[in-house]
C-alpha positions as CSV (number, residue, x, y, z in Angstrom):
1,M,49.8,146.7,-104.8
2,Q,53.4,145.6,-104.7
3,K,54.4,143.0,-107.3
4,P,55.8,139.7,-106.0
5,T,59.5,139.5,-106.1
6,V,60.9,137.2,-108.8
7,T,63.7,135.2,-107.3
8,K,66.7,133.9,-109.3
9,E,65.4,130.3,-108.9
10,T,62.0,131.3,-110.2
11,Q,63.5,133.1,-113.2
12,S,65.7,130.1,-113.9
13,L,62.7,127.8,-113.8
14,R,60.8,130.0,-116.2
15,E,63.7,130.0,-118.6
16,L,64.0,126.2,-118.5
17,V,60.3,125.8,-119.2
18,E,60.6,128.1,-122.1
19,A,63.6,126.2,-123.4
20,L,61.6,123.0,-123.1
21,R,58.7,124.5,-125.1
22,T,61.1,125.8,-127.8
23,K,63.2,122.6,-128.2
24,K,60.7,119.8,-127.5
25,G,59.4,119.3,-131.1
26,R,62.8,119.5,-132.6
27,I,64.2,117.0,-130.1
28,Q,61.4,114.6,-130.7
29,E,61.9,114.9,-134.5
30,G,65.6,114.4,-134.1
31,V,65.3,111.3,-132.0
32,F,62.8,109.7,-134.3
33,S,65.0,110.6,-137.3
34,W,67.9,108.8,-135.6
35,A,65.7,105.7,-135.2
36,G,64.9,105.8,-138.9
37,S,68.6,105.7,-139.9
38,N,70.0,103.4,-137.2
39,I,69.2,99.9,-136.1
40,A,68.3,99.7,-132.4
41,R,71.0,97.8,-130.6
42,Y,69.2,96.5,-127.5
43,P,66.6,93.9,-128.4
44,W,64.7,94.1,-125.1
45,R,64.3,97.9,-125.4
46,S,61.6,97.6,-128.0
47,V,57.8,97.7,-128.1
48,G,56.4,94.2,-127.8
49,S,59.0,92.9,-125.4
50,T,57.7,91.0,-122.4
51,P,58.3,92.4,-118.9
52,Y,60.4,89.3,-118.2
53,E,62.6,89.9,-121.3
54,V,63.1,93.6,-120.3
55,L,64.0,92.6,-116.7
56,I,66.7,90.2,-117.9
57,G,68.1,92.6,-120.4
58,E,68.2,95.5,-118.0
59,I,70.0,93.5,-115.3
60,L,72.5,92.2,-117.8
61,I,73.4,95.6,-119.3
62,E,74.4,97.0,-115.8
63,K,78.2,97.4,-115.5
64,T,79.0,95.6,-118.7
65,T,79.3,96.3,-122.4
66,Y,76.7,96.3,-125.2
67,A,78.5,93.5,-127.0
68,V,78.6,91.2,-123.9
69,A,75.0,92.0,-122.8
70,T,73.4,91.4,-126.1
71,R,75.3,88.2,-126.7
72,V,74.5,86.8,-123.3
73,Y,70.9,88.0,-123.5
74,G,70.0,85.8,-126.4
75,S,71.8,82.8,-124.9
76,F,70.1,83.4,-121.5
77,L,66.6,83.4,-123.0
78,R,67.2,80.2,-124.9
79,H,68.1,78.5,-121.6
80,F,65.4,80.2,-119.6
81,P,62.6,81.5,-121.9
82,S,60.2,82.3,-119.1
83,F,59.9,83.3,-115.5
84,S,58.9,79.8,-114.4
85,A,61.9,78.2,-116.3
86,L,64.3,80.6,-114.5
87,A,62.7,80.0,-111.2
88,E,63.6,76.3,-111.4
89,A,67.2,76.8,-112.5
90,N,70.2,76.0,-110.2
91,E,73.5,77.9,-109.9
92,D,75.4,75.7,-112.4
93,E,72.7,76.2,-115.0
94,L,72.8,79.9,-114.5
95,A,76.6,80.0,-114.8
96,R,76.5,78.1,-118.1
97,A,73.9,80.4,-119.6
98,L,75.8,83.5,-118.6
99,D,78.9,82.4,-120.6
100,F,81.2,85.0,-119.0
101,S,82.6,84.3,-115.5
102,Y,82.5,87.9,-114.4
103,L,78.7,88.0,-115.0
104,K,78.2,85.6,-112.1
105,R,77.0,88.4,-109.9
106,H,74.4,89.3,-112.5
107,G,73.1,85.8,-112.4
108,T,73.1,85.8,-108.6
109,F,71.1,89.0,-108.7
110,I,68.6,87.8,-111.3
111,K,68.0,84.6,-109.2
112,S,67.6,86.6,-106.0
113,V,65.0,88.9,-107.8
114,I,63.0,85.8,-108.9
115,Q,63.2,84.2,-105.5
116,D,62.1,87.3,-103.7
117,L,59.1,87.7,-106.0
118,L,58.1,84.0,-105.4
119,K,58.4,84.4,-101.7
120,K,55.8,87.2,-102.0
121,G,53.6,84.9,-104.0
122,I,54.3,86.8,-107.3
123,A,55.0,84.3,-110.1
124,G,56.0,86.9,-112.7
125,V,57.3,90.5,-113.2
126,P,54.8,92.8,-111.4
127,K,53.4,95.9,-112.9
128,D,54.5,97.7,-109.7
129,S,57.4,100.2,-109.7
130,Y,57.7,100.3,-105.9
131,A,57.8,96.5,-105.7
132,L,60.6,96.3,-108.3
133,R,62.6,99.1,-106.7
134,A,62.4,97.3,-103.4
135,L,64.1,94.3,-105.0
136,G,67.2,96.5,-105.7
137,L,66.5,97.5,-109.3
138,Q,67.6,101.0,-110.4
139,A,64.9,103.6,-111.3
140,H,65.8,103.5,-115.0
141,N,65.6,99.7,-115.1
142,V,62.2,99.8,-113.5
143,N,61.0,102.5,-115.9
144,A,62.3,100.4,-118.8
145,I,60.2,97.4,-117.6
146,M,57.2,99.6,-117.2
147,C,57.6,101.3,-120.6
148,F,58.8,98.5,-122.9
149,G,57.2,95.6,-121.0
150,Y,53.9,97.1,-120.0
151,G,53.6,100.0,-122.5
152,L,53.4,102.8,-119.8
153,H,54.1,106.4,-120.7
154,L,57.3,106.9,-118.8
155,A,60.7,108.4,-119.5
156,V,63.6,106.0,-119.3
157,I,66.6,108.0,-118.0
158,D,69.9,106.0,-117.7
159,S,73.3,107.7,-117.2
160,N,73.7,108.3,-120.9
161,V,70.4,110.0,-121.4
162,S,70.9,112.0,-118.2
163,R,74.2,113.3,-119.6
164,M,72.6,114.1,-123.0
165,L,69.7,116.0,-121.4
166,S,72.1,117.9,-119.2
167,R,74.0,119.0,-122.3
168,L,70.9,119.9,-124.3
169,F,69.7,122.2,-121.6
170,R,73.1,123.2,-120.1
171,N,72.4,126.9,-120.2
172,N,69.3,126.5,-118.1
173,L,70.5,124.0,-115.5
174,P,72.8,124.1,-112.4
175,S,76.2,122.5,-112.9
176,Q,75.0,119.3,-111.2
177,P,71.3,119.0,-111.8
178,S,69.4,116.5,-109.5
179,R,68.1,113.2,-110.8
180,G,64.6,114.4,-110.1
181,L,65.1,117.5,-112.3
182,I,66.5,115.5,-115.2
183,Q,63.7,112.9,-114.9
184,A,61.2,115.8,-115.0
185,I,62.8,117.1,-118.2
186,G,62.7,113.6,-119.7
187,E,59.0,113.3,-118.9
188,A,58.3,116.7,-120.3
189,L,60.0,115.8,-123.6
190,L,58.0,112.5,-124.1
191,P,55.8,112.5,-127.2
192,D,52.1,111.8,-126.7
193,F,52.4,108.7,-128.8
194,N,55.1,106.1,-129.4
195,A,56.8,106.8,-126.1
196,G,58.4,103.3,-126.2
197,H,59.9,103.9,-129.6
198,Y,61.1,107.3,-128.6
199,N,62.7,106.0,-125.4
200,S,64.5,103.2,-127.2
201,S,65.9,105.6,-129.8
202,L,67.0,108.2,-127.2
203,L,68.7,105.6,-125.1
204,D,70.6,104.4,-128.2
205,L,71.4,107.9,-129.5
206,A,72.7,109.0,-126.1
207,D,74.8,105.8,-125.7
208,R,76.4,105.9,-129.1
209,I,76.8,109.6,-129.8
210,C,76.8,111.6,-126.5
211,S,79.8,110.0,-124.9
212,V,81.5,111.3,-121.7
213,A,84.8,112.4,-123.1
214,R,84.3,113.1,-126.8
215,P,80.6,113.5,-127.8
216,L,80.2,113.1,-131.6
217,C,78.2,116.3,-132.0
218,V,78.5,116.5,-135.7
219,Q,76.9,113.0,-136.0
220,C,74.1,113.9,-133.6
221,S,70.5,114.4,-134.9
222,V,69.8,117.3,-132.5
223,P,73.0,119.5,-132.4
224,D,71.1,122.6,-133.4
225,V,69.1,122.7,-130.2
226,C,72.0,121.5,-127.9
227,D,73.6,124.1,-125.6
228,H,76.8,122.0,-125.4
229,A,77.1,121.5,-129.1
230,S,76.4,125.2,-129.9
231,A,79.2,126.2,-127.5
232,N,81.7,123.7,-129.0
233,V,80.8,123.0,-132.6
234,D,80.0,125.4,-135.5
235,I,76.4,124.3,-136.0
236,P,73.5,126.7,-136.8
237,S,71.1,127.2,-134.0
238,I,67.4,126.6,-134.2
239,D,66.8,130.4,-134.3
240,N,68.9,130.8,-137.5
241,K,67.1,128.1,-139.5
242,S,64.8,129.3,-142.1
């Protein structure tokens, strides 16, 4: 009986699966280690946040900086501590709460999300990924709400985490891996427990260390299992560790 032909794509997939198996435990360890030594920067990306708090934070962080988003986030919640309080706000009240004039579009979007939900008879942030995506939220924003707000076991893959995962598994990925493939890798790396804590730490690590132009590989907590780091920095690989 003739053996089935193993295509290049099949072989590449097998190698990626093996790399995931080999690196998974070390990556989880490194991410949790990072959390133990660094204070999380985004207050809404933490276990115990309400879905409403995560929604506001995730919208505010889009196309702005950490410093601006976190400053405005606290002020915004003091003005509008709940879904119902925000639903009753007018444009002038929103503008005052946002503090920065260029964030006006963020406030407009937040208000439109609230209004669209109310039109559908939903007086709160729904536990429904499809409904939230239909409102214009990005996939990683929705997963953040599901993970941090509702405690669901989902990987939160923003552009920073996507870049970091692409570098960690560079030797086993195409030059431009699809979002679906990166999401699948992120899901495969999730620990069985404390997924929210893991996601929060990975988002922070990727943002602060794995930058676009000059990643700080020597400060990273997982350089020994990173294909990019091993090719550019003199760091012992996982296979050479005793």
